[in-house]
N, C-alpha and C positions, 0 to 999 in steps of 0.2 A: 678669495678675499674673506676675511673674517669680520664679523658684525659684533659689537659689544654694546649692549644696553647700559648706559650709565644710570645708576640708581642712587649713588650717594654724592652729595655736593663736595667731597673731598677727593674725588677721582683723580688719579694721576694724569690723565690726558685732558683735563679741563683747561689747563694752561694753553695746549696747542688748539683746543677748540676755540677758546677765547680769542686768541690771535687771529685765526682764520675767519671767525665771524665777524670781528671788528674791522678786519681788512676787506671782507667780501661784501658787506652791506653797508650803505650809508646810515647814519644815525637815525634818520626818519623812517627807516625801513627795518629797524631792529629794536629789541628791548634793551635796556641797560643790562649788560652781561650778568652782573651779580644777581639779577632777579631769576636767571634760568636755573642754576643749581637749587636755589630755594623752591622754585616751583616743582622740581622733581619729587619733592616730598608731599605737595598738597594739590597738584593740578591732575584731576583725574583724566586719564587718557593721554596726557602728554609724554611723549617719549623722547629722549635723547640718545642717539645711537651713533658709535664711533666705528669707521670703517678702517681696516688696516689690511696691508699686504706685505709682501716681502720688502718693499721699500720703506716700510714703517707706516706712519699716519697717512692715511689716504684722504680722509674727509669726515664729514658729519652730516647727519640729518636731524632736525627737530620736526616731529610730526604729531599729530593728535588722532588717535584711533577712537572713532565714535562707534555707535551700535552698528550702523550699516554702511558706513563711509569712512574715509580717512582724509585728513588735511594735511598737506606738507607745508610746513610753515617756512623752514629754511633748510636748503641744502648746499653744501659747498665742497669743493675739491681743493686739496693742497696745491697751491699755485706752482710749486716746484715740479709737480708730475701731471699737470693738466695737458690735455691732448693725447693722452695715452689710452684712452677708453675707459678710465675709472668711474667717470660720471655716469656713463651708460650702464656699467656693471651694477653701480649703486642703485640706479633707477630700476633696473631688472630685477634686483633682489627685493626692492620695495613693491614692485608690481606683484610679486609672487607672495609675499609676506603679509602685506596689508589686507584687511577685509573690506570688500565691497568697492564701491567707486572711490577713486583717488582723486582729489582736487588740489590744485595748487595755483599760486598767483604768478603772473609774469607781467613784466613792464609792457606798456604799450609800444608798438614797433616804431619808435621815433628814430633809432639809430641801428647801425649795423649789428652791435652786441645783442640788442633786444630782438632784432630779427633772427639772428642765429640762434639765440636762446629758445625762441618759439619753435623754429625748424627742429632743433634737437628734441624738443618734447613731442612734437607732431611725429618724428620718425620713431619714436617709442609707442605711438599709438594714442597719444593725448590728442584731444579736440578743443579748439579754442571756442569759448562761449560767445556769442554775438551780442551779449547783453552788457549794458553799462554796469561797471563795477568800481568801487572806490575802496581801496584798502584803508581800513579804519586806522586812526592814528595809534601809536603806541603809548602816547601820553594824553591825558584829557585835554591838554592845551594844545595839542598838535593838530595839524590839517591832514584831512584825508588825501590819498594820493590815487590819481586815476591809473588803474591796472586792468587786466584781464584776469578771468578765471579759466583754466584749462582743466579737462576731466579725462579719465581713463576708466573703463575701456570704451566709453561712448559719449556721444554729446548729452548735455543736460538740457531738458526742456525748461521753459522758462519758470514754471512754478517750483520745480525742483532747484533751479539756479537760485532763485529768491530764498527759498528755504535754507540752502546751504549758507549764502551770503549772509542771512541773518543769524544763523548759528555761529559762523566764524566770528561775526562782530561781536556777539554777545559772549561766547564762551572762551575765545582766544584772546580777544583784545580787551574789551570793556570790563570783563569780570575781574581782571587784574590790575585795574587802576588803583 
């Protein structure tokens, strides 16, 4: 599998990324897509990477590399090839390439899809944090969403969890209102 970091807002695969992004995440759990390419130029630490294989476009990830840890904001696999192990391969690449602890958000386990997603990350070595977490809204007028944070390669203690949650809120969400 090949990984390409998108650095320019006119990248050829952005239309595929946009279609998958808008199909994979409800509006309250994503930015207005046009913000993403613009942020590539001025958001320190934000990375948008595209994954491809023989089948073509596999998926994408938006993540933030901070000094000692990384936060995966969005990851999605092309729905035409889901179930073939590409999501696992993408995550394994990220587990090798990202520096320090990796943190991501997951929905609370209210339905089968959320339960399967948590299990997927647990099989990759991620640990569900037992602390209350609210995903900050993507718009100043939006409402927070109850979620969980998961971390790799180990569980977060409460002080570290609180530090990461605050940093995510301030640097990923509120900074770009």
